[in-house]
VMD Tcl script that draws the C-alpha trace (Angstrom):
set ca {
  {5.99 -4.11 29.64}
  {4.64 -0.94 31.24}
  {2.43 1.06 28.71}
  {3.23 4.52 27.65}
  {-0.48 4.91 26.51}
  {-3.33 3.73 28.77}
  {-6.87 4.44 27.50}
  {-9.29 3.68 30.49}
  {-13.01 3.35 30.17}
  {-13.09 6.01 27.36}
  {-16.46 6.68 25.83}
  {-17.81 9.21 23.54}
  {-21.22 10.53 22.89}
  {-22.81 12.87 20.48}
  {-26.05 14.29 22.03}
  {-27.94 11.01 22.49}
  {-25.83 8.88 20.38}
  {-23.13 6.70 22.09}
  {-20.32 6.36 19.33}
  {-17.72 4.79 21.52}
  {-18.43 2.29 24.27}
  {-16.30 2.33 27.35}
  {-12.92 1.11 26.03}
  {-9.81 0.30 27.43}
  {-6.41 -0.28 25.55}
  {-2.85 -0.20 26.72}
  {-0.06 0.45 24.15}
  {3.47 -0.40 25.02}
  {6.59 1.60 23.94}
  {7.49 0.74 20.34}
  {4.14 -0.92 19.44}
  {2.68 -0.49 15.95}
  {-1.22 -0.93 16.60}
  {-3.45 -1.11 13.71}
  {-7.09 -0.58 14.23}
  {-9.75 -2.12 12.14}
  {-13.53 -1.98 12.04}
  {-16.47 -0.93 10.12}
  {-17.31 2.58 9.13}
  {-18.91 4.77 12.01}
  {-17.39 2.28 14.83}
  {-15.26 5.17 16.26}
  {-11.65 4.30 15.16}
  {-11.04 7.95 14.12}
  {-12.82 9.19 17.26}
  {-10.79 7.11 19.71}
  {-7.65 8.26 17.70}
  {-8.80 11.97 17.80}
  {-9.46 11.69 21.57}
  {-5.65 10.43 21.99}
  {-4.56 13.30 19.74}
  {-6.37 15.81 22.04}
  {-8.49 17.01 19.22}
  {-11.76 15.47 20.74}
  {-12.74 14.86 24.43}
  {-14.25 11.80 25.71}
  {-17.37 12.04 27.83}
  {-16.14 9.46 30.20}
  {-12.80 7.87 31.17}
  {-9.34 9.00 30.66}
  {-6.17 8.74 28.46}
  {-2.81 8.74 29.84}
  {0.29 9.21 28.15}
  {3.59 8.47 30.32}
  {1.09 8.73 33.15}
  {-0.07 12.21 32.44}
  {-3.74 12.72 31.64}
  {-4.11 13.97 27.82}
  {-6.08 17.36 27.96}
  {-5.43 18.60 24.45}
  {-2.98 18.53 21.67}
  {0.61 18.47 22.28}
  {4.11 18.02 20.46}
  {4.41 14.61 22.07}
  {1.88 13.23 19.62}
  {2.23 13.70 15.90}
  {-0.79 13.33 13.80}
  {-0.97 12.34 10.08}
  {-4.47 12.41 8.27}
  {-5.66 10.97 5.20}
  {-5.76 14.52 3.70}
  {-2.32 15.86 3.41}
  {-2.88 19.03 5.55}
  {0.26 20.64 4.23}
  {0.41 24.50 4.03}
  {0.20 25.19 0.25}
  {2.11 28.41 0.72}
  {5.23 26.67 2.19}
  {7.53 24.34 0.08}
  {8.54 20.96 1.41}
  {11.54 21.96 3.46}
  {9.46 24.70 5.26}
  {6.56 22.61 5.83}
  {8.86 20.04 7.52}
  {10.52 22.82 9.66}
  {7.22 24.27 10.62}
  {6.93 22.49 13.86}
  {10.66 22.96 14.70}
  {10.31 26.64 13.98}
  {7.34 26.79 16.44}
  {9.48 25.19 19.09}
  {12.04 28.02 18.61}
  {14.92 25.86 17.35}
  {17.67 28.03 15.47}
  {17.25 27.92 11.71}
  {20.37 26.03 11.04}
  {19.18 23.16 13.41}
  {15.76 23.20 11.78}
  {17.35 22.87 8.24}
  {19.51 20.01 9.52}
  {16.82 17.88 11.16}
  {14.46 18.61 8.22}
  {16.81 17.68 5.64}
  {17.57 14.38 7.39}
  {13.88 13.40 7.64}
  {13.14 14.52 4.00}
  {16.01 12.24 2.87}
  {14.66 9.36 4.94}
  {11.14 9.65 3.16}
  {12.92 9.66 -0.11}
  {12.19 13.40 -1.21}
  {15.80 14.60 -1.38}
  {15.97 16.99 -4.25}
  {12.35 18.16 -3.67}
  {12.93 20.54 -0.92}
  {12.12 23.53 -2.88}
  {8.92 22.11 -4.41}
  {5.39 23.34 -3.16}
  {2.64 20.86 -2.48}
  {0.64 21.66 -5.73}
  {3.92 20.25 -7.61}
  {3.79 16.90 -5.84}
  {1.93 13.80 -6.29}
  {-0.33 12.49 -3.44}
  {2.20 10.02 -2.28}
  {4.90 12.80 -2.10}
  {2.61 15.07 -0.20}
  {1.86 12.19 2.22}
  {5.83 11.45 2.50}
  {6.07 15.56 3.31}
  {3.44 15.09 6.00}
  {5.08 12.07 7.65}
  {8.49 13.79 7.62}
  {6.82 16.85 9.23}
  {5.50 14.69 11.84}
  {8.77 12.93 12.55}
  {10.71 15.88 12.55}
  {9.12 16.80 15.92}
  {10.38 13.77 17.51}
  {7.02 12.89 19.00}
  {6.54 10.28 21.81}
  {3.96 8.61 19.45}
  {2.64 8.74 15.83}
  {-1.14 8.78 15.30}
  {-1.96 7.92 11.66}
  {-5.78 8.24 10.46}
  {-6.02 6.28 7.12}
  {-2.81 8.09 6.00}
  {-2.85 6.05 2.58}
  {-6.44 5.97 2.00}
  {-6.42 8.40 -0.75}
  {-3.53 6.80 -2.67}
  {-3.53 4.59 -5.61}
  {-2.78 0.77 -4.89}
  {0.58 0.99 -6.01}
  {1.70 4.09 -4.30}
  {-0.07 2.74 -1.22}
  {2.08 -0.36 -1.12}
  {5.30 1.59 -1.42}
  {4.24 4.01 1.43}
  {3.42 0.97 3.53}
  {6.92 -0.41 3.02}
  {8.36 3.06 3.30}
  {6.69 3.68 6.82}
  {7.21 0.21 8.14}
  {10.92 0.82 7.22}
  {11.25 4.07 9.19}
  {9.41 2.22 12.18}
  {11.87 -0.55 12.05}
  {14.77 1.87 12.36}
  {13.44 4.28 14.89}
  {10.71 2.35 16.85}
  {8.38 4.94 17.12}
  {5.13 4.06 19.05}
  {2.34 4.10 16.37}
  {-1.54 4.09 16.47}
  {-2.77 3.37 12.85}
  {-6.33 3.57 11.79}
  {-7.23 1.66 8.32}
  {-10.06 -0.07 6.70}
  {-7.60 -2.44 4.87}
  {-7.03 -5.79 6.41}
  {-3.93 -6.50 4.29}
  {-2.48 -3.14 5.37}
  {-3.34 -3.73 9.09}
  {-1.60 -7.25 9.23}
  {1.30 -6.25 7.07}
  {2.18 -3.19 9.23}
  {0.97 -4.11 12.69}
  {2.80 -5.73 15.62}
  {-0.85 -5.83 17.06}
  {-4.28 -5.59 15.50}
  {-7.19 -4.26 17.17}
  {-10.70 -5.01 15.77}
  {-13.53 -2.82 16.91}
  {-17.29 -3.40 16.88}
  {-20.20 -1.92 15.09}
  {-21.38 1.23 16.83}
  {-21.20 1.82 19.82}
  {-17.50 0.80 19.24}
  {-15.59 -1.33 21.66}
  {-12.80 -3.35 21.18}
  {-13.86 -6.97 20.00}
  {-10.61 -8.62 19.39}
  {-6.70 -8.13 19.65}
  {-4.40 -10.23 17.70}
  {-0.68 -10.22 18.04}
  {1.05 -10.27 14.64}
  {4.01 -12.46 14.76}
  {5.45 -12.08 11.47}
  {9.18 -11.66 10.93}
  {11.17 -8.26 10.57}
  {12.52 -6.29 8.85}
  {8.91 -7.16 7.19}
  {8.98 -7.15 3.28}
  {6.10 -7.19 1.02}
  {6.78 -11.07 0.20}
  {5.58 -11.80 3.56}
  {2.01 -11.37 2.20}
  {2.44 -14.67 0.13}
  {3.02 -16.92 3.44}
  {0.45 -19.12 4.94}
  {0.85 -17.34 8.32}
  {-0.23 -14.03 6.78}
  {-3.12 -15.74 5.01}
  {-4.36 -17.26 8.04}
  {-4.12 -13.86 9.96}
  {-5.97 -12.22 7.19}
  {-8.69 -14.94 6.97}
  {-9.33 -14.60 10.81}
  {-9.51 -10.83 10.80}
  {-11.54 -10.64 7.67}
  {-14.16 -12.82 9.22}
  {-14.18 -10.82 12.50}
  {-14.70 -7.35 10.53}
  {-17.13 -8.89 8.22}
  {-19.37 -9.76 11.11}
  {-19.27 -6.34 12.40}
  {-19.98 -4.72 8.95}
  {-23.03 -6.93 8.74}
  {-24.12 -5.79 12.34}
  {-23.51 -2.19 11.43}
  {-25.83 -2.63 8.36}
  {-28.36 -4.22 10.56}
  {-28.44 -1.12 12.74}
  {-29.04 1.18 9.80}
  {-31.93 -1.11 8.49}
}
mol new
graphics top color blue
foreach p $ca { graphics top sphere $p radius 0.5 }
foreach p [lrange $ca 0 end-1] q [lrange $ca 1 end] { graphics top cylinder $p $q radius 0.2 }
display resetview
């Protein structure tokens, strides 16, 4: 299948430090790619380059054959921090990008209310971020990103600040949305369970300078429910990836010694 995203020889230097080694990655339409690796390996840097929020020092990133030069509405970004506008309620946060695109208000409201319902926040449209739990704020951020109908969804540890139970609920929520809409997703995480459960493919990055060490297709059934985590297939994938990441964490610690 022809990739919609092509990362070709991308590297990133910060002064004399090589943070990201020349990296190649193809992402097909409807892929859900989860990216694992030790802290400081360049996972978030790579994601920010794809988002157009950072610039590579070598190589190129192509989306639908066009070189990415900066941020664009074709990529929706969701961060670990919720990045909601505190002065806007849930409805107006989700409408924000639609308003910037110049859509008429009735169309904004129709689209926004549909995505608010998808993320389970119907009835909270008039609440402000300070009135919401962390999980509800992140649901709002996901609805806002989806409302713009991006070509790709880029997610940088979006559930990392949530408690364990809320995190698992959010994993199932997002995976259910992906199974229905089949958006193409790049998802950075430190959590191996999360990477295996959510991904159609897991990418493991090495210690700094980051490079892709391993890619593994995740052939678990869909629709994917939480019970899949109890299966031998899940346990085998988790064990393989845990060992791969552990080796890189040890390597990263050796670099700092």
